[in-house]
N, C-alpha and C positions, 0 to 999 in steps of 0.2 A: 792960637800958634805959639805963645811963650809957653802954655801949659804942654802942649804936647812936645815941644824941644826939650823940656825939663824930662820928662817921661822918657824920651830916648835917651836921653844924656844921661839918665840913670839905669838904665839898661845895659848902655853900652861900659859904663864902670863897673856895674855889677858882674857882666858878663867875662870882664877881666879879671876881676877880683877873684871868680871862685872856676871851677873845673867842670868842662862838660862830663858828668859821671855817667851818663846816659850811650856817651860813643861807644860804638862796638859791640853793645850787649846782647843777649838774646832779645829776640820780639815775637810776639804772636798776636793775631787777630784773628777774630770769631768765625766770620766767611770771607775767606778769599773769592778772590773774581775766578768764576768758572765759565764767563760768558766768549764769544768772538773779541778779537781784538789782539793785543800784542801778546808776546809771550808770557808765562805766568812769573819768570824771573823778573819781568821789568815790573811787578807787582805785589812783591815779596813782602811781608812784613817789617822785615832788615833794613828795607831801603828807605825807612825813615829813622834810622840811627846809624847811617854809613857817613854822616858828614857831608854830603853832595847836597845843596840847595841852588844849584845853578841855573838847571833845569826843571821847572815844577809843572811840566805837564807828563801824562802817563805814558809817553811814548820816550821819553828821556830816562829810564829806567832808575829814577830817584826816587819816587813815590808808590804810595801804596794805594792800591784800590780794594774796596770791597765788593761782596757780590750784591747783585741787585735785587730788589723787592723784599727787602729785609725790613724786620720792625726794630732790631736793636743792631747796634755795630760796636764791639768791643776791640780795642787793640791796648797791649800794656808792653812794656820793657822793663826786664829783669834784672836790676844793679848789681845782682849776685851777693850782695849782703846790705845789711841795715845801716845808710848813711843820713847824715844831714843834709837835708836839701833847702836851697835859699829862694829859688824861682824856675820856673817852667817856660820854655818858648815852644809855640807851634809853627810852622810856615805849612799853610794850607794850598790845594791844587789849585792854581789858577789858570792851566793851558797857554796855549799861545796866545790869545786874544785878549789878555789880562783879566783884573778883578773887575768886574761890573755887575750891578745889581740884576740884569737882566738875565745872566749866566746862572746855569743850575747849581755852580759851585758855593757860593754865600746862603743859597735856601738850605744846603745841605750841612753847611758848618753850624747853622744856627742849636741853641739849645744845646750845647754840648757840654760835658762835665769832665774835670780832672781830679782823680782820686789819687792817693798814697797809702799803701798798705804794707803789710809784711808779708802777706800771702797772693795767692792768686784769686782770692772772692773779694773784692774792690768794697764790698758791704763791712766787713772784717776792719777795714782802714777809715782814713777821714779824707772827706771832700774837702778839697782846698779850692776850687771854683764850680761855680755853676751858673752857664750864661743864662739870664732871664731880661736883659734890657738891649741887647742889639736887635737891629733891624736888618733887612736888607740893603739899606743906606749906609748904618754905622759899623757893620763889622767888618774888620779889618783881615786881609790875608795872613797877616803874621799876628799871633796874639804872644804877649806876655803877661803872667800873673808872678806875684812872689808867693812863697809856699813853704814858709820855715817851718817844716817837719821833718820827721826822718820817718825811712821804711825802705823797704826792697824792691816795691813795684809802683810804677807809674801808669796810672790808666790814663786813656782819653776815651770818654763812653758818650755816645746819642744816641737816641730813641725816638719813635715815631710808633705810640703802641695804639693798637685798633680800639675804638670806641673812648678815646682821648681828644679832644680838643685843642689845638696849638695854635699861636699865635699866626697872624697874616703872614704868608710868606716863608713859611717853613717847608720844607719838601716833605712830600706823601710818604717816601721810606727812608729808613736809615741810614748813613754811610759814615767812612772812614776814611777820605780821600787826603791822608797826610804825606807830606813831602819830607818832612825832617820835625822831630821831637829833640829838644835839646833841654837837659836837666842839669841846672848848675849847683853844685853843692862842694861840700869837703868827702875828698875820696878815703878818708881815714877817721872810724870812729873815733867820739872822744875827743875832738879840737874844734874850736870856733874860731870867730874873728875872720876879717876880709880876706887874709891869706890861709886861714885854716892851720894856724901855727899856734893855738893858745889852747892848751888844755881846761876841760869844762871844770870848774874849781873844788866841785864836788870829788871826792875821792873814791865813791862808789857809784857814780853818776856816770852811766852809758853814754848819753846822748844829750846833747845841752841845744839851747836855743844858738844856731849858727851866728846871730849877731848879738844879743845879750849875753849869752853863757848861762843862762836860767836852767836847771837839769829840765829835762822832758823825758827823759827814761832813765831807768836805775840800770845798773847791773844786776844780773841773775844772781838771785838771793836776798835781794834790797828791795824796801820800799819807802815810803817817805817823801816829803815835798825835797827835801835835799839827799834824799837815800842814805839816810843816816839807820834807818832801821830794818834787823834782820827779816826775813818771812818767819810769820807764827806759826806756831806749833801745828806739824801737820802738813805743811807747804814750801814748795820750793821753787826755785826757778825763774825765767824771765816773768817779772809782774808778779809775782809770786801765786802763779796762776795754777801752779803742778800741785797737784796731791800726792803725798808721801804714797809708798806703796806699802804691802803687808809686813810691815817691821815688826819683829820679834818683841813681844811684852810692849806694844804698842809705843814703843820708844820712838822719839824723831828720826825725822833723816836729815841729809846734810841739807842745810838751808839754799846750797849755791846749785848742786847738781842731784840731789833727790837720793844718795844712795845709802842704804840702811846701816849706820854707823855698828850695831850689834847684830845682825844677821836677819835672815827672813823668817817669819813665823811657818812651822811646819805647813808642807804644802805649795810651799811659793819658792820661787829661786829668782835669779838675776840680779844684778847691781840696784837695780829698784825693788825687786821683790815684788813684780808687778806680773811675773808669769806665772801660771800654775803648773804643777808638774805634766809630764809627758806621760802619754797613756801609759798606761801599769806601774807606775809608782806613786811614791807617796812619802808623806813624812818631812824630817828636817831635812832640806838641803835635796830634798826630792832623791834619796838614796836606798829608799826601800823599796821592794817588788811588792804588788798585790798579790792577794791571796788566789783562792779558786772561786772566783764571784761566777754565778750562774751565768752559762750561757758566754761566757769568757767577756762579760760586760766590765765596766771599768771599776775601780775601787773610789771611794773619796781620797782627792788628793789631801786632804789633811790627816783622817786618821787610820785611811787604809780599809774602812769599814766596807762591807758589798750592799749597797741599797737595793740590789735584785735576789738578795741571800747567797748561798753557797751552791757551787755544782754539785752534783752527785758525789757522794764518797767523802763529803770535808764538810766540818762543821765550826762551830767555832763564830767570834765578832770578826775575825779579820778571814776566816773560811781557810785557814792554814793549817788545822788541824785532821789528820785521815780519821775515817771512823775506827771505834776501836776495836777489837778481834771480837768477831763474832756479830759483826755488823756490818751494813753498807746502805747504799742507796742514798736521796732526799734526805737531808737532814740526820742521816746516818740511824734513821726507824726503822728500816728492814732488818732482820735477823738471817744471819747464814743457815746454810743448810746443815746437812751432817757429813761436813767435809773431815777427812780424814787428820788433817790437820786447820784447825779455826783460824791460825795466823796466816795462812795460804788462802785464806776467801777474800776475793778480790773486792775494795773498798766499793767500789764505783756499780759493779752488777752484781756483785754475789759469786761469781764465777768460782769453783775449788780448782785451785791450782794443781792441786795434788791428787786429785780422786775422791771419790767418796767413803764414807764407812761402810763395812759389810750391811748390808741389808737394803743398800739405797743406791737409787742412781740417777742420771739425769746432769746438764751444766751445771745446778743449783743444789742436785743431791738431796733434793727436797721428796722425790717420788720412792716409794718403797719398792722393793724388786721383789717379782714374782718368781717362786724356787725353780720352778721348771724352764721359765725364758734365760734366768742371769746365775744359778748355781748348779748346773749337772754332775759337777763331779764331788762338790759339796756335798750332796744330798743324796750320792748313792749308796753309800751305807745306810742310809734311814730307809731308803726305798727296799733295800735287802732284809733289813729289820722287818719291815712293815709285810713283806712277802711271807717271811717266814711266820711272822704270826697270822695272819690268815691261813697258810697252809695248816698249822697246827689246829686252828678251829675248826676246820673243815675235814681233818682227818677225825677229829672227836664226834664232829657231826654224822659222820658215815657211820663209825664203829657205834652209835646209839640208833642211828635207824637201822643198822644190821640185826643188832641186838632184838628190837623191837619184832622185825621181821620174820625173825626164828623162832620169838615167842609166838606169835600170831600163826605159823606154820605148823608148830605142835599141837597148838590149840585145836586146829583145823583139822589136823590127821587123826586128832582122838573125837573127833565128832563126826568125820565122816563117815564109818558102818553103822549105821542107824538102821537101815531094814533088816540086816544078819540078827544084831542084838535085840531088836522088836520081838522076832519071832523066839528066839531063847527066854526072853521074859513072858513073851504070853505062855509058853509053855510052863514056867516056873511059875508064873501066878496061877495057873490052874492048879498047880498042886498044892502051892501054898493055900490058895483060898479051901481046899479039902482039909488041910491042917488047920488053918486056923481063918475063918471066916472074918474074924475081926478085928485083924489085921489092916491099918488103914495105910498103912506106908505104900503098899503095892496095889490099892485099887486105882490111886489116882496116876493117869497116864503121864498127864505133863509131869508132874513131879519125879515121876522115874527119870523122863528121859531129861530134864534138867541136872537132875543127880548124875546121872550117866555120863554130861559133858561137864560135872565139875568135879565128879568124884568118881574115875574111870576105875582104879584099883578095887574099889570096894565092890563094883558090880562085878569084876573079872572073880573076886571071893565067891559072891555069891552064884555065880555060873558054876563055880569048879566044885561048891558043895551041893548045888544042885545034881549035876552030873554026876558025882558020887551018891 
């Protein structure tokens, strides 16, 4: 009896010494009640921090009710900043018939835990209490535990996991039937003592033990038992857990806020130099524009090089140099056609913007031109000269043919009166034979005929002399 009285007296003294820093703060529960019964606003998570605990039934609108048939039950309150905590008090649901072992509520309360964390993940914080000893007969409807920690979120958690054996008396499912949760501590960081009026003794200490004043957490940028040391090179911030960004020349960042003292390395920007350049930019302070990378892909944010190569019409490490005059295409490996002006050959596809040189046609001016198809005016005089030459040749040929024909006609005419001459020759031969039987020239008839065609005039002379 005296021990119980001492505990309650201590609880009353502590409650008056410290402030309820959870009052009217934002609250959350994992599985709000969705079944039949009271309206939802009578069971909201915020009911547990409204400061009301006169009606511990679900119908009074001062309690929280979680959903049925769940394996876990989570509720937390957000203190809105990291504060030093002294103790936590929990008022559980009793309903109108009171707190008796035979009711459902003691069995639901058994096995609960209390956590303090700086985030909404309880596992990143500290467990300040875990029930392993209470039974249906011993667990009270109002629970008090000291919790000299600092944090922003205070959790109530319970579980009834599958394939896990729990002590006798535990409910089959998990619930958080909370009617009020009070978190007592100092509303201002860096103070301690019974009335939260004493500054933490160490200058760089952010949170100290709410009773003893020993440092429990350093200000950002400091570490050590008394927070006397700055963060190591390359680290900064809360508990020195943050890593410096891409500071230029690997210089250190500010140990408190992480800003790079000498600026960022090429390819990075922002106060912490942790942001890479936006698409299309690179280099110092991300002020330089990328070149013409293949298929408009991004360049490397540090040096501007194109990982996928250059787009057609460009070359170089940065793909910013257009193809030299007379070349075009991928890596500028193609040669322009017969453009009138090679400087007007389009560097991307080789199109001749000012047209082709004489003798070539097409968009790329690489196709030789057919004279009849493409240059009728230019070739007119050539055609005339050609026809003139052909005409002269034909005249010469006709002249030669004409001469040959005339010669043949003359020869033919000389040979045609063969019968008359034969008769004269026979008479002549008879006379001659009488005069000179030894002359051989007139005895061979074939010879005379041949000489008549070849030597017509001689025959005529002979005929004349014969007639005489």
